[in-house]
N, C-alpha and C positions, 0 to 999 in steps of 0.2 A: 191193367186189364179187367177186363169187361166183366160183371155179375156172370157169364156165360162162358166164360174161360176161368173160371174159379172152379168150376165143377168138375170135372172129369177131364183130367192134361192124360195124355197117354201116355200111359206107367212106361213104355221105354226110353221116354228121355225125364223119367224124375229122377234116377243117382244115374252116377256113372258107375256103366257096368263093367264086370270083369273079362278078360278075354275073352275067357271060357262061353260067357252068354252073349258076348257080342258077337263070337264066331256060332254062335245056336242061333240069333236073330239074322246074321248072315246065311245062313243054313234058310231059315222060314222061308225070307224075301225071295230066295231062288225058287223054293217049293210053292208060294204066289204065282210066281213069274212064270213057272213051268205050266202053273192049271191055267192059266190065263191064256198061254197057246195052245194048249191042247181046246179052249173054247171056241178059238181063232179068234181073241182078241190081241194079239202083240203087240206091246205096245209100241214096239222100234221099228215097228212098218209103217207105223202112223209118220208123214212126211212134213206137212204145216200142221197152221190153229190161226185163224185170220182174227187178231187181238183188234179189239177196236178203242178198248180202255183201259186207264192204267191205273194203280189204289190212288196214289196222291192227286191224280186231276180229278178222279171220283170223290173222293174226298174234301178237297177246295171247292169243288164246286156242287156241291152237293144237292143247291135248291134246285139248280138246273138239270141235275142230272137225277132226281129221285120220279121211280117210278118210269124212269126208263129201261130199254133193254141193251144189256153192251155182251160183248164176251170178254175174258179174261183169260188169261194164262199165265202160271207161273210153278213154285215149290210150293208143299203145304210143310206147313212148320207146325203145326198143331191142328189135332182134333180131336174133341168134344162129343163123346156121343152119350146119346140121352134115350134110346128105344130108339123111336121109330122119326129120332128126328136127331142131328149133330152141327156142330159147328167147327170149322174149320179157318185156321189164315192160311192166306196162300202171299207169299212176296213174290215179288215180280221185280224189274227192274228200277222202281221209285219207292218201294215199301211195300206196306201189308195190308191187307185188305180180309176182313171176316169172309166167310159164307156160312148163308144157311143153305144147311140139303134135310130134307124132309120125305122117307118114304113115300108118298101121296106124290109127292112132282117131281120127282125120277122116274115111277114102280119100284114094287117091291124086289123085282126081281134087282134092276141098276140097285138099286140100295143094297143090297149084300154083296154085290161086284164090289163095291164104291168103299163096306166096313173094312174089304181086304186090305185096302190100302194103308201106306206106311208113311211119316215123317220121312220127308226127301222126298217121296217120287212129285214131280212135274206132273199137275192136269191139266186140264183146257174144263172151265166154262163158262155157260151163258145162263143168265137170268136177268133180275129187275133189281134195282138199286132201291135200296129201300132203311129203314130208321130202326133197330127195335127200341123195344121197350124201355131198356136201358139206357136207350141216347148212342146206340154204337152203328155207325155205315155201314152197310151189309151189301151184299147179293144176296138176293133171294134166288140158289139155285135152282134151272128148270132142268139140267145138262151137265154132266160131270166126265171129263175122257180123261184116264190115262196117257199121255204122253210120252212120259218116258218113267221106269222105273228103276227106283232107286239100290243097290244091291249092300249100299253100305251104312253103317249107323250115324248119323250125325251127332258128333260131341254132345251135351247136355249143356255144360258151360265151357267151352274152348280156350278162354283166360283162365280157366280155374285149372289146364292140364300143366304137368309140371314139366315139363319140355317145352318149354322157351320157340326150339329151333324150328318146333314141330309146325308152326302158325307159319313161320317160312317156306317150311318144303313143302307145305299142302296149302297156299297158298287157296286154292278152292273151297274149300273148307272153311277155311278163316274168312272170306269172304262173302259167306252164305251166313255164317253164326254170328258175325261180328259186324252190323250196321253200321260202326265207327270207321271201319276199315276202310271198308267200301266208299266213307263219304272223303277221306285221307285220297282215294286216286279221282276221285270227281274234282277234287280240289288241286290235285296235282293239272291236272289236264288245265281246268280254267287259267292255274298261275303259266303254262305255254304257250296256251291261246294267246292273255294277255301280253307277254314277253314279247308275243310277236308279232301282235297288234301293236306294240310299242314302236318295235323297228320298223316294220312297213308303213305302218301311216302316220306314224306320227316325224320320222325322219327318210324316211325312203329307201329303206335297205331292200335288194332284193336275196331271195335266200337260194341258196345254191347245195349241191352235193359233191362233195369231193373225195377222195381215192381213203378207205378203208384199209385194205392191202396195201403198204410202203416198203420199196429197199431200202428206206433211209425213216425211221421213227424221229423226225423230228417238230420243232415245236416247242420242244419243254425239255426240263431236266430231269428225266427219269429211265424208269429203267423196263423195256417192251415187252412182247413178248414176241414170241418168233416162230412162227412157220416154216410152211413150203407148198411150195407149188410145182404140182407134181408133171404138169406140161411143158412146163418150161426151163423146168429143173433147175429152179431160183428160190433162195430162201429170202422171206420175205418175213414184214414185222408188222403185226398191228399197229395201228395208229396210236400214237399216244397226246399227240391235238392236231387241228384241221389248220393249224397258223400260216404254214408257208407256200399249201396251194393254194390260204386264201388271197396273201399276199398277191401270188402269181395273177390273181384273176382283176386286182388292183393293176398291175400292169400292164393288161389287157385289156384297160378301160372298163371296166364293170364297177363305178366307181365305190358305191355300195354295197356290200355281201354281207351275206352271214349266214350261216347254219348251227342247226342244233342238235346232235347225234352221242352217240356213244363210242367212247375211248375206251383204252386200255393201257390200264399201267400195273405191270409183275409189280407189287408192293407189297405194303402190309393192308391188313383188312382190321377194325376197329369201330367204332362209333359210327364215323365220321366220314369212311372211307370202305370205297368196294370196288375192285380191280375192273370191274364194267360201269363205267359211272355215264349220265350225263351232262355234256357238257354245253355252251354256248360261247363263238366268239363269233363276231363282226369287227366288219375293217369299213373304216372313210377315208375316202382321198381327201386330201388338204382338210383335213383336221389335226387338232394335236392331240393330249394327255389329257387338257382341261375338259377338253369338248366330251373325253368318253367319259369322264364324272360325271359332266350331268347326263350321259346316258347312262349310267348304271344307277344315278339316281332315282332316274324317270321309272327306268325298266321295273327295278326291284320295288317302289313303291307300288308303282300301280298294278303289279302281279300280286301285292300282300290285299292293294285295294281292289282289285277284281276275285278275290278267291275269301275276301272277310268282313269285306264292306267298309272297312279303316285302314287308316296305315303306321298307327298304332298297333303293336300287335308283342302276344305276352309269349315265352316259350321256354317251358319250364320256372313255371313261378318267378319271371325274369321281364321286367315292360321293357320294350325296344319303339323308337320313333323311328316311323322309317322315311319320315317328312323332309323335302328337301330346303333346302342343303346341308351337307353331313361336311361335319368338323375335317379336319385336314389337319395332318400331324408329320416333321419330319425324323424318318429312322433316325436319326443323329439326333436330337431333342428329345425323344421316346427316350434314348439310353443312356444323355445326362439328366433327365427325369426324376430315371427310377436309379442307374449308379452314381451318378456324379461323373462321369469320363467322361469329359467334354473332344469329343472329334474335332471340336473346330481349332485344336491347339494341337492334336497329332497330326504328325507332315508325314512322317514316316514309318515304315514297315514293324522299324526296331520299338518304336515307341508304343504304335497298337498292339504287339505281343508283350509286353510290358504291362501295359493298361489289360492287357484281359488276363495274363497269368494271376496279377494283384489282387483281380474281383471273383477266380478261383479259377478258370478254365486251365485244364494240362497243359505245362508244357511242352508236352508232345506233340498234342495235338494242334497248338497253333505255332512250332516251331517253322513250320515252311510255309504259313498261309499271309497274304497281304493285309495291307492298311483295308480294302473295303470289303476282304475276305472274314474277316475278325471284325468289321463294325456288324455285318449282316451278321454273323452267328453271337455275337451278344448281342444286337435285338432279338434272335427267336430264343437266347437261351435267355434273357432274363428281363423280355418286356411281356415277350406272347404272353406268357402265362400267370402273368401277374393279376389274381383278382380283381375285374371288373378295369383293369384298366384298360381295355380296347374292346369294351363292347361295343362300342359303336351305338351308330354305323360310322367309322371313321374312315378317311383315304389315309392310310402312310406313303410318305413320299422318300424318296434321295435314298434310293436304291444304286449301291455300288454297280461299276462295268460290270466287272467278275462274276456277277450275279447274274448281268441283265446281258445275254450277250445279243439280243433282236430290239433293244430297245436303244435309243439315239442318244447320246452324252447330252449334258447339260449346258448349254453353254456360258454358262456361269462359274460350271465347276466340273469340270472335265473327268472328274474321278467320276461322280454319280452321271445317273441316266434320268432319263425323264419318262418316269415310269408311277406306277402306284400298285396296290393292295388296298382291296376293300375287307375291313374287316366288322364282321356283327356276332356280339355273342361270344368276342373273341376269334371266331374264326375267320378265316380267309376267304371269302364269297366271290370276291373279283380280284383279276389283276390285269395293268393294258400300262400299255406305251405309247411311245411318243413314238414310230416305230422308225426305226435303224433302215436307212434307204442309200447309206456311203456302201457300196459295192465292195473297195477298197478295206476300209475299217471291218465289215463285216464278212470278209475274209480271212483277217489277220485273225479276230476273232471267235472263229471255226477253227482256224488254224490251232491254237491255243489250244482249245478244247477238243480238239480230236488230240492231241497230243494228252491228254491228263486221260481221257478215256484208254490206249495205247499204253501208257505205263502205269495204269491200276492207279491211278491217284482218285480218281472221280467216275466211277462207272455209270452215271446218271450225267455224264457229260455231253453238250450237244454235240453231236457226228458232224461230220464237213458232208458241205450239201452243196456241191461245183456249181448242178442245174440251178440253184436258188441263186444262188450269186450272179450266174447267168442272166437269169430275170430282173436281178438288180441293176446291171449294166446296161440293161437295154433300157431299163429307166423306169423308178418306183417313185409314186408323187409324194410329196410331205402325208404324211396317214399318220389315223389313229385307229389304234387296234384293244380291242376290247374280249378278254376272256371269262364268263363269270359261272360257278359250282351249281347247274341247277338243281342239283339233288340238295346241296346244303341249305336253297333259297328254299325249295320248298320244306324241308324237316322246318326253318325256320318257323316258315306261315304257317305251317300244319300240326306246328307243338310238336311234333315226332323225335321220340328219344334217341332212335338209330335211323342208320339210313335203310337197313335192313327195311322198316317203316315204309318207307315212301317210293320201293323198289320193287315191282309184283314179284319178281321171281330175283332174290340176290342172292350173289353168288356161294352156295353150301357145298359143303365133302361130301361122296355118297354117306350116307347111310356105315356101308360095309366096308369103310375106310375107316 
């Protein structure tokens, strides 16, 4: 803070105000607005302001800008009054810049009106760029106009609020008072643009749009949100994945397609899960799982490079090197490393159940499970939460057919599929297949999954989709498919402790609920 800033900080923001004081300040602001309106100076009637320069551009190019006239606009975040002169801080889209307001520069009448402005008000200014005797690059203001009156009082230290949820509920305030929050969402945009750039310019993918409202929520094992179309009198679901529509496009001859957008899953919420989240799925004809590994490495590492300048990232004190190539680890090998159970030596469901029970899994839980289902459950229970084991980045391969209804079988072992999941920081960030293109096999897998839905065995099983099977019968070429959890990738790259920190408006329960 400059010497000027230390002299007279607006007392309104020096301390946290009680609710009574806040109400008093809000009333005062409304009275100020009424006086301006009575004077014929209603700020809400102003439609525009010609902005010719922004804060950081001025500071970064001061030698070129010094002495030049500029027109700027932004939110007043501080004011220091010293008799016939004042210093203010104006916050625009790039940052903050100091304004120097003198009574003799804008006229005594205008200066008196200016003194009624409050922290949070949006102003437009015109003036000359100069540097104060204390070295602060500033605007010597010759004209200042109130463009919008703030009727609320901004918090002094928003991070100091006891109710953390308020930052998410009032993101507009969070963005104003916490520059680092704004920077997170700037990085989010950079990451998304970098991902699209890799897909389109490095691999030749075409961006497409597919339906959000569907009659069958397919492409993943998850619980959907239900809704109703009044005109058609049709029960519908919000998509949990866009996989089946994108593969239909591959059938239609669009050989490389991708879509980035919102998915909706009516499931739990925690620091890694939000019911509305952003996913990217891409499909490449005549490619396989191994090609998708390369795409995953390139997309994630170059996204980190675009946002941070490095493929080495730090998340909550832990460091990760995203530089390709990434490690590969078979699911059965992982289980053997952690538990000693060797699924290569287990041939039957009964042997698998016995091994699982010996490891402490519940006898009732496993009694109806197949060998493949138990393999997947043991990986989830015994490997995923081992500290540091899946810090990665690492590709987990060898997923059983039972949990991979859309993946091609491994020709070397038909019990498992050509599928991988990518892990960083023990989080799954990507899922990919050599896509199943055998319509007969696909129908049988759907039929089995639908039976599990019908009898209540698995309420997240994949429903039958006969039109998709029909598309496969038309002919799907060998195809590699990939889905990436964009929000988790952004969390890692921006070092955000919660998914709510990288979603502008996360799902929240209304306060009255």
